[in-house]
N, C-alpha and C positions, 0 to 999 in steps of 0.2 A: 286417631283424628288428625296428625301430622300430614304434611307433604309431602311424599317421596321423595328424597332427595333425588332421583335419577331423574325425575321429569321435566330436564330441561334442555328445550328443544334445540335450543341451537346455544351452544361454547365455543370460548375460544382456548385451542389448547396448543401453545407451545406454536406453532406455527401455521395452524390449520385451524376450519372452522368445522364442529363435530354438531351432525344434524341426526332427531331422530327419526329415521325413514317413518313417516306416518302413512307412508300407502302401506306398509307390511302390517300394520298394528289391526287387530288386537290378536294375532296368533304367532307373530315374529315379535319382537325388540331390538331394533338394529341400526347402528350406527354408520353415517355416512360420514368419510371423511372428506374435507373439501377443500382444492389446496388452489383452486384458481377461480378469478372472476366466469368465466365460463362454465364451471360446474357448477356453479354458484346459481346463474341464471337460469340455469336449467333446472336444478332442484328448487326452484322458486315455480317456472312454469310446467313439473309434470308432478306439484302439491308433497313434494319430499317432504319441503318445510310449509305448511299453510297457516292463516290467520292471519288478520291486517299486524298487529303489533309483531308477530314475531317476523312475521316477510320483510316487516320495517328494521327488525336487527340485522336479517339477517343478510338485509340491501346492502347495511353499512359495514359491515364486513365483506360485502362484495368488493363494495368500492376500493376498502383497503386493497382486497388481491387486486384488484385490477392497477391501481398504483402501485403495489411493489413487482409488478410483472412489463414497468417502465424502466425503460437500459436510459436516460435519458438525464444531463445536471443542467440543462437550459431548464427554466421557471414553465416559459413560456409554451415551448413543448409539451413540457410533463402535464400542463393545467389541459390544453389542450386535447393527449391522452386522457384524463379524467374525465372530459366532458363527452367522449365516446364511452369510456365505461361507463356513467350514467345512463347517456342512451340503452345502452344494451340492458342495462335493469330493468329502465322505466316500461321496455317493450315487453317484458314477461308477464304483468299482471292490469289492467290498466283501472277495476273498479277502485281496490283495497290504497287507501290515500294514506295512511302511514311507509308505504314504499315509495312515496315520488319527497316524503315529509323528512324521512330519513336522510334520503340520496342528496334532498336540496339543501340539507345542516354540513353535510361533510361538503358541497362544495364551497358553499360559504366558509367554513372553515377554512378552507385552502386556498379562496382567494382571501382573505381577509389576513392572512397567515405572511410573516418576515420572513421567515425562514429558509435557509438550502433545503435541496431537494430532498435528499437524506433525510433529513429532521421533520421536514412536514411530513414523510410517511409514514414516522414514528407516531406520529402525530395524530395522523389520519386513524392510525390501530389506537388509537388511548380515545379518542371521539367515538368509534363504533364501540368500543368496552363500555364507555359511559354511556354510551343509549344503550345497549344490554340491561346494566345494574338500573340503571335509571325507571326504566321500563318493569324489572322486578318491582320497584317499589313505589311505582304509580300503580302499579295495579292491587298490590295490597292495603293502600287506599282507596284504590276503589270499592275494598271489599270490605271496610269496616266502614266505609261513608254509606253505600247500598245494604251493611247491615242496618243501620238507622232510615235508612226508608223508607224498608218493608213497613206493612203494615202490621200495626200491633195485635196482638189478637192472645187469646187466652192459650188455647193448644199450638205445639210444635207447629212451623208452616209447609207446607207441601208446595213446594215450586216446580213450574213446567221451564224446561230451558232449550232452545234449538240450533240445530248445528253443535260444533265443537266452539265452545268462547273461553277455554279450559287452559291449563300450564302451557299445552299441546302449541296452543292458538298466540302466547306469551312469550315474555322471556321464564315463565315458571309458575303463575301463580293463577292469573285468569283473569277473566273481565266479569262475562256474567259466572261463569264458574269462581270465579275469586270472590263476588258474594254471599255464593253458596256455600263455600267454603267458612268464611268468616260464620254467617249463619250456624254451620256444625259444630265447627268451633268455640261457641258460645251458648252451645245447646239447645237454637231455638229452629233447629229446625229437622223434621220428622223423613222427608224423604225428597229425593227430587224424583220429576218425570221429564224422560229425555226419550224428544221426538228423534227418529229412524235418521230425518235427514236425506231425504233422494234427492238428486240421485247418487250422490257418492256417500251417502250412509255414513257423514260423520258422525251423528248424533253415536249411531249406534255401534260403531268400530271406537270412536277415541273418546266423546264426552263419561258413555260408560265403561270404560277401560280406566279412564282416569280416576272416576268415583272408587271402584272397587280399588283403584292403590291408594286411595287415602279412607279407606272404609266405611264410604257415604252409602249409605241405603238407595239404593236408585232402578227403579222401573220402566224399563224400554217399552214406549210406544213405537208404530206406526203412524205416519203424519199424517191420515186422514181419522184418527181416536182423539183427538185436542176434543174436538167442540162437545164430542159423548163425556169424557172425563172432566170436564166444567161444567155440563148439564147435571153429573153424578154429583156436584162437589166434593173432586177430588184433587181440583188446584186454587191457591188459598195468592198465588199471584205470579206472573212470568218473568221473566228475566231473561236478555239474550245480549249477544254484543252488534257489534257496529264494525263493517268495512269503510263507509264513508257517512259524514254526518254535515248536513246543507246549513247552515245558515241560517235558517229558519226551524232547524229541531227535526225536518226529514229525512229520515233514516234507510241508508240501506246496507242491509245483511241477508244472508244466507237464503236463497229460494224458498219459500213456504212462509216465511219469519209476517208475511205482511195478512195471508189467514189467517196467522195463528193470533195477530192483534185486533182483527174484526171480531175473531170469534172471542174476545179476553172483554174487546168493549158490550159485546149485545151480554155475555157474563156479568159485567160490572165489577170484573178481578184486572187489577193495577197487572199495568205493561209495562215494565223499566226495560231499559238500556242502559248497560254498559260500558262504558269508551274511554279511553284518553283522551286528554285536549288535543293530542293531535290527529287523533281522527275526525276532529272536525274541520271541513274546509269552507273559511270564512267566506273566500269569493268564489262562493254559490250560492243562489238566492235560494232554492228549493230544490228538490230532488229530481226535476223533471232535468237536471242538469248533471245530475250523475251519469254518469257511462257504463252500462250496464255491459259486461263480460258473458259472450257466448265461449259455449264449450263444445267440445267434441261429441258429436251424435251417438258414441259407442258408448257413453255413461249413461244411455237411457236405455238404448233398444238391446243391450244385454250386460248378464250380471257375472262376472268373471269369464266363461266359455259357453255361458249357455245362453245363445239369444231369446227374445223375452215375446217378439212382433214379425209377421213376413215382410219377408221381403216387398220392397216398392213403398214403404211406409214412410212418409214425412216425418221429419225431425224440427223440435227447436228445444232450446236447450239453455236459457238465461241461467247465468250461476247465481243473481242474486237480484231480488225486488226490493221495491221502495216502500215503506211504512208511512202513510203521512203524520205530523206530529198530531197533531189530532187525537191521534190513539196513541201516543206515549203520555204515563203518568208522569215519569221525571227520564233526566238522561243521567246517569249517574257516573263522574266524572273521580278525578283525582283530589278536585274541590270543593265537592259535594255532589249533593243531588239536586239537579235544574229545568225547573218547566222548561221546554221546549222552547216556545215564543221568549224567553229571557237570556238564551243562551250567552247573545255578546257583551247584553250589559252587565249579566253575572258574573259572567267567569273574568270579565276585566274587573271586577270589582275585587273577585275572592282570588284571583292571582296577584295583585296589587299586595293583596291583604295580607 
């Protein structure tokens, strides 16, 4: 029931970043070696690495790789170069706030440091490694807080999740799937139901793969089966991840999450969001301000080399939707499970305590 030690999607090794190529799973386990900021930015764009926390960790290493490419010893020139690196990375995925959080954290460290440029580069690598380590610890804390938040039942729980918010989407444990791992560890879990998550099928390809690696019983559902399963009494709780959470608790996650939340509300099934504090964007009042990435229509009109619809059809392919806070039972962070409307107040007190 333990985590497979090979499921760490972002690792620093000697002088390069190692990424599990998630576009190859589940049929092929492939590791991509990244030695430049440009390669790292492309890996984020093409979803070799995906999931908001994992993207944040990767972006932190991208900042170091970009810094390493600078040839100047002049501090002002170096910081100007670092700002350009930051812009390149920011342009990769607009919705995942952890990307921007990690970049800003790296920039702030660079500006506050008084070290020489050569030493500052080394400090940037250390900062990226700290973000990596912190995320793994944070997800383990989320998993345990989530375990405490799950509904008490005499029987083992059956949990539905949408998309992938597991080890592959983080530094190696998971947010939503971290809660599921903790429930499995404590023998409170009977089974995971994983939505396939069209159009890129992260649930089918990634979540089920992770569950198989960990020995967790998993049943794959097409996205339109959730209501039927809830109606038949097969689901006790829903746990999903998040790419950005507004100050009022409105949550952006993979497209289709909003539908699942509505169905869960109709069946009086608790719907939880699991995410680190870095996913909460307190600058945004509500979900209407969250930017929604739109992706290439080829993700919809074809599966592999097979076209699904005739020529002449128009397409709309938003990668995320926003679940209103009133549909969310709690947001599970590293500081505990918090009612969406109490995020600011509770997180301030919990982080201080």
